[in-house]
DRENDO-1510 file (C-alpha; in Angstrom, 1 decimal, always signed):
<recs>
REC; n; res; u; v; w
REC; 1; MET; +69.5; +173.3; +42.1 .
REC; 2; THR; +69.8; +169.4; +42.5 .
REC; 3; GLU; +67.7; +167.7; +44.8 .
REC; 4; PRO; +69.2; +166.0; +48.0 .
REC; 5; LEU; +69.4; +162.6; +48.6 .
REC; 6; ILE; +68.0; +161.6; +51.9 .
REC; 7; LEU; +68.7; +158.2; +52.6 .
REC; 8; PRO; +69.0; +156.1; +56.1 .
REC; 9; ILE; +72.8; +156.2; +57.6 .
REC; 10; ARG; +75.6; +153.5; +56.7 .
REC; 11; ALA; +77.9; +152.8; +58.9 .
REC; 12; ASP; +80.4; +153.2; +57.2 .
REC; 13; GLN; +78.7; +156.7; +56.8 .
REC; 14; ILE; +79.0; +156.8; +60.8 .
REC; 15; PRO; +82.3; +159.0; +61.5 .
REC; 16; GLN; +81.8; +161.3; +58.6 .
REC; 17; ALA; +79.0; +161.9; +60.1 .
REC; 18; ALA; +79.9; +162.6; +63.8 .
REC; 19; HIS; +82.4; +165.3; +61.7 .
REC; 20; ALA; +79.3; +166.8; +59.8 .
REC; 21; MET; +77.3; +167.0; +63.2 .
REC; 22; ALA; +80.7; +168.4; +65.0 .
REC; 23; SER; +81.2; +171.6; +62.9 .
REC; 24; ALA; +77.2; +172.0; +63.2 .
REC; 25; PHE; +77.2; +171.8; +66.6 .
REC; 26; ALA; +80.6; +173.4; +67.9 .
REC; 27; GLU; +78.7; +176.8; +68.5 .
REC; 28; ALA; +76.0; +176.0; +70.2 .
REC; 29; PRO; +74.9; +177.0; +73.3 .
REC; 30; ARG; +74.4; +173.6; +74.8 .
REC; 31; PHE; +77.4; +172.2; +73.2 .
REC; 32; ARG; +79.8; +175.1; +74.6 .
REC; 33; PHE; +78.2; +174.1; +78.0 .
REC; 34; LEU; +79.2; +170.5; +77.6 .
REC; 35; VAL; +82.7; +171.5; +76.1 .
REC; 36; PRO; +83.3; +175.2; +77.4 .
REC; 37; ARG; +87.3; +174.1; +76.3 .
REC; 38; ASP; +87.2; +176.0; +72.6 .
REC; 39; GLU; +90.3; +173.7; +71.8 .
REC; 40; GLN; +88.6; +170.6; +72.9 .
REC; 41; ARG; +84.9; +170.7; +71.9 .
REC; 42; GLN; +85.2; +169.6; +67.6 .
REC; 43; ALA; +87.5; +165.9; +69.3 .
REC; 44; LYS; +84.6; +165.5; +71.5 .
REC; 45; LEU; +81.9; +166.1; +69.9 .
REC; 46; ARG; +82.9; +163.5; +67.4 .
REC; 47; TRP; +83.0; +161.1; +69.8 .
REC; 48; TYR; +79.7; +161.9; +71.4 .
REC; 49; TRP; +77.8; +162.1; +68.2 .
REC; 50; GLU; +79.1; +158.8; +67.1 .
REC; 51; ALA; +77.7; +157.5; +69.8 .
REC; 52; VAL; +74.5; +159.6; +69.7 .
REC; 53; MET; +74.1; +157.6; +66.7 .
REC; 54; ARG; +75.0; +153.9; +67.4 .
REC; 55; ALA; +72.7; +154.3; +70.2 .
REC; 56; CYS; +69.8; +155.2; +68.3 .
REC; 57; LEU; +70.2; +152.8; +65.7 .
REC; 58; LEU; +70.8; +150.0; +68.1 .
REC; 59; SER; +67.3; +151.0; +70.1 .
REC; 60; GLY; +65.6; +150.9; +67.0 .
REC; 61; GLY; +65.7; +154.7; +66.2 .
REC; 62; VAL; +66.2; +156.7; +62.6 .
REC; 63; VAL; +69.6; +157.8; +61.0 .
REC; 64; HIS; +68.8; +159.4; +57.7 .
REC; 65; THR; +71.8; +161.4; +55.9 .
REC; 66; ALA; +71.7; +164.2; +53.1 .
REC; 67; LEU; +74.2; +164.2; +50.9 .
REC; 68; GLU; +74.9; +166.3; +47.5 .
REC; 69; LYS; +75.1; +163.7; +45.5 .
REC; 70; PRO; +75.4; +159.8; +45.2 .
REC; 71; GLY; +78.3; +158.8; +47.1 .
REC; 72; GLY; +79.0; +162.4; +48.7 .
REC; 73; LEU; +79.7; +163.6; +51.4 .
REC; 74; VAL; +77.6; +163.6; +54.6 .
REC; 75; GLN; +76.4; +166.7; +54.8 .
REC; 76; GLY; +73.5; +166.8; +57.0 .
REC; 77; VAL; +72.2; +164.5; +59.6 .
REC; 78; ALA; +68.8; +163.5; +61.7 .
REC; 79; ILE; +69.0; +161.7; +64.5 .
REC; 80; TRP; +65.4; +160.6; +65.7 .
REC; 81; ASP; +64.6; +157.8; +68.9 .
REC; 82; SER; +61.9; +155.6; +68.6 .
REC; 83; PRO; +58.7; +155.9; +70.1 .
REC; 84; ALA; +59.2; +153.0; +72.5 .
REC; 85; GLN; +63.3; +153.6; +73.5 .
REC; 86; ARG; +63.3; +156.2; +75.5 .
REC; 87; PRO; +65.3; +156.5; +77.6 .
REC; 88; TYR; +67.9; +154.1; +76.1 .
REC; 89; SER; +69.2; +150.7; +77.7 .
REC; 90; VAL; +71.6; +149.4; +80.0 .
REC; 91; THR; +73.3; +147.5; +76.7 .
REC; 92; THR; +71.4; +150.4; +74.5 .
REC; 93; LEU; +74.3; +152.2; +76.4 .
REC; 94; LEU; +77.2; +148.9; +76.6 .
REC; 95; ARG; +77.1; +148.1; +72.9 .
REC; 96; SER; +77.5; +152.0; +71.8 .
REC; 97; SER; +80.0; +153.7; +73.9 .
REC; 98; LEU; +77.9; +155.9; +75.6 .
REC; 99; TRP; +78.7; +154.2; +78.7 .
REC; 100; SER; +82.5; +155.4; +78.5 .
REC; 101; THR; +81.2; +159.2; +78.7 .
REC; 102; PRO; +82.8; +160.4; +81.7 .
REC; 103; VAL; +86.0; +158.7; +80.8 .
REC; 104; ARG; +85.9; +160.2; +77.0 .
REC; 105; LEU; +84.1; +163.6; +77.4 .
REC; 106; GLY; +86.0; +164.0; +80.7 .
REC; 107; ILE; +84.4; +163.9; +84.2 .
REC; 108; PRO; +83.5; +167.7; +84.7 .
REC; 109; ALA; +81.8; +167.8; +81.2 .
REC; 110; TRP; +79.8; +164.3; +82.4 .
REC; 111; LEU; +78.7; +166.4; +85.3 .
REC; 112; ARG; +77.8; +169.3; +82.9 .
REC; 113; ARG; +76.0; +166.5; +80.6 .
REC; 114; ARG; +73.8; +165.0; +83.8 .
REC; 115; SER; +72.0; +168.1; +85.1 .
REC; 116; LEU; +71.5; +168.7; +80.9 .
REC; 117; SER; +69.9; +165.4; +80.7 .
REC; 118; SER; +67.9; +166.6; +83.5 .
REC; 119; VAL; +66.5; +170.1; +82.4 .
REC; 120; LEU; +65.5; +168.3; +79.1 .
REC; 121; ALA; +64.3; +164.8; +80.7 .
REC; 122; ALA; +61.9; +167.7; +82.8 .
REC; 123; LEU; +60.6; +168.6; +79.9 .
REC; 124; GLU; +56.3; +167.6; +79.5 .
REC; 125; SER; +57.1; +165.4; +75.5 .
REC; 126; PRO; +53.9; +163.6; +74.9 .
REC; 127; GLN; +54.8; +160.0; +75.6 .
REC; 128; PRO; +55.0; +157.7; +73.1 .
REC; 129; CYS; +56.1; +159.7; +70.5 .
REC; 130; TRP; +59.3; +160.2; +67.5 .
REC; 131; TYR; +61.5; +162.1; +69.7 .
REC; 132; LEU; +64.0; +164.3; +67.1 .
REC; 133; ASN; +67.2; +163.8; +69.1 .
REC; 134; ALA; +68.9; +166.7; +66.7 .
REC; 135; ILE; +69.1; +167.8; +63.6 .
REC; 136; GLY; +72.4; +169.3; +61.9 .
REC; 137; VAL; +74.1; +170.7; +58.8 .
REC; 138; ASP; +77.3; +171.2; +58.0 .
REC; 139; PRO; +78.6; +175.0; +58.3 .
REC; 140; SER; +79.3; +174.6; +54.6 .
REC; 141; ALA; +75.9; +173.3; +53.5 .
REC; 142; GLN; +73.8; +175.4; +55.3 .
REC; 143; ARG; +70.7; +177.5; +53.6 .
REC; 144; GLY; +70.5; +175.3; +51.4 .
REC; 145; GLY; +67.6; +173.1; +52.1 .
REC; 146; LEU; +69.2; +170.0; +53.6 .
REC; 147; GLY; +67.5; +170.4; +56.8 .
REC; 148; SER; +64.1; +170.8; +55.6 .
REC; 149; ALA; +64.4; +167.7; +53.2 .
REC; 150; LEU; +65.9; +165.9; +56.3 .
REC; 151; LEU; +62.7; +167.0; +58.5 .
REC; 152; ASN; +59.8; +166.6; +55.7 .
REC; 153; ARG; +62.2; +162.7; +54.8 .
REC; 154; MET; +60.9; +161.6; +58.8 .
REC; 155; LEU; +57.8; +163.2; +59.7 .
REC; 156; ALA; +55.7; +161.4; +56.3 .
REC; 157; ARG; +57.0; +158.6; +58.4 .
REC; 158; VAL; +55.7; +160.0; +61.6 .
REC; 159; ASP; +52.0; +161.3; +59.8 .
REC; 160; GLU; +52.2; +157.4; +58.7 .
REC; 161; ASP; +52.4; +155.9; +62.5 .
REC; 162; ALA; +50.1; +158.8; +63.5 .
REC; 163; LEU; +52.3; +159.7; +66.6 .
REC; 164; PRO; +53.6; +163.5; +67.7 .
REC; 165; ALA; +57.5; +164.2; +67.1 .
REC; 166; PHE; +59.0; +166.2; +69.6 .
REC; 167; LEU; +61.8; +168.3; +70.1 .
REC; 168; ASP; +64.1; +170.5; +71.7 .
REC; 169; THR; +66.6; +173.7; +71.4 .
REC; 170; SER; +67.9; +176.5; +73.0 .
REC; 171; ALA; +68.0; +178.8; +69.3 .
REC; 172; PRO; +65.5; +181.3; +69.6 .
REC; 173; ASP; +65.8; +182.5; +65.8 .
REC; 174; ASN; +64.6; +177.7; +65.5 .
REC; 175; LEU; +61.7; +178.4; +66.8 .
REC; 176; GLY; +60.0; +180.5; +64.0 .
REC; 177; TYR; +61.5; +177.9; +61.2 .
REC; 178; TYR; +60.0; +174.8; +62.9 .
REC; 179; GLU; +56.3; +176.2; +62.8 .
REC; 180; ARG; +56.4; +175.9; +59.5 .
REC; 181; PHE; +56.7; +172.0; +60.3 .
REC; 182; GLY; +53.9; +172.2; +62.5 .
REC; 183; PHE; +55.5; +172.4; +65.7 .
REC; 184; ARG; +54.4; +174.0; +68.2 .
REC; 185; VAL; +55.9; +175.0; +71.6 .
REC; 186; THR; +54.4; +173.4; +74.4 .
REC; 187; ALA; +57.4; +173.4; +77.3 .
REC; 188; GLU; +59.7; +175.6; +78.4 .
REC; 189; SER; +62.7; +175.7; +80.7 .
REC; 190; THR; +66.2; +177.2; +81.8 .
REC; 191; LEU; +69.6; +175.1; +81.2 .
REC; 192; PRO; +72.2; +175.4; +83.3 .
REC; 193; ASN; +74.0; +177.5; +81.9 .
REC; 194; GLY; +70.8; +180.4; +82.0 .
REC; 195; ILE; +69.9; +180.0; +78.4 .
REC; 196; PRO; +66.1; +179.5; +77.5 .
REC; 197; LEU; +64.7; +175.7; +76.8 .
REC; 198; TRP; +61.8; +175.1; +74.4 .
REC; 199; GLY; +60.4; +172.3; +74.1 .
REC; 200; MET; +57.9; +171.8; +70.4 .
REC; 201; THR; +55.4; +169.7; +70.2 .
REC; 202; ARG; +54.3; +168.2; +66.5 .
REC; 203; LEU; +51.6; +166.5; +66.4 .
REC; 204; PRO; +50.2; +163.8; +63.1 .
REC; 205; ARG; +48.5; +165.5; +60.4 .
REC; 206; HIS; +45.9; +163.6; +60.6 .
REC; 207; TYR; +45.1; +164.7; +63.8 .
REC; 208; THR; +44.8; +167.9; +63.2 .
REC; 209; SER; +43.3; +168.3; +60.0 .
REC; 210; GLN; +40.2; +166.4; +62.3 .
REC; 211; GLN; +40.7; +170.0; +64.8 .
REC; 212; GLU; +40.2; +172.2; +61.7 .
</recs>
């Protein structure tokens, strides 16, 4: 099997990457809560992920893409927010178009997003840390190692920076997966729709080895 290509995203790839992310998260509990109507979810999520990726890049974060081959379609994406830029600044919200969320998603979805954001913010993430905002693989390319390749690429950078990494997940099946990469559950909460939510922290390698 050919090793996937993990590369920093190019500006012209953002729409394609947003399509992959919208497909990856179409049935995720938090996004079904955010956009309950199935017929609207794909289009709204494509806009949302485009805006999130632009905001991440504008604020010094990292977005990696997974490609099957050079010049191929974007099949997977990992979005990492910078330790120094959380939450996003007003300038970033304006330039990325995230400010227009009430218009693009609709007021009800915007209000649900605010309630969701308050729950996520309450999880006790280490500060400073690299925050894995999202990682997703298009359903047509899942179970091919793209997610692992995306994680490993950035975790090497995280270890070089000697900083923790943090993520949140509402999928119980993901807990064991992320534990394989050194993440451990450090916070728990519940989404507004009653779905459980876990915060997971990974200490940098040099710190972990000193504790052993």
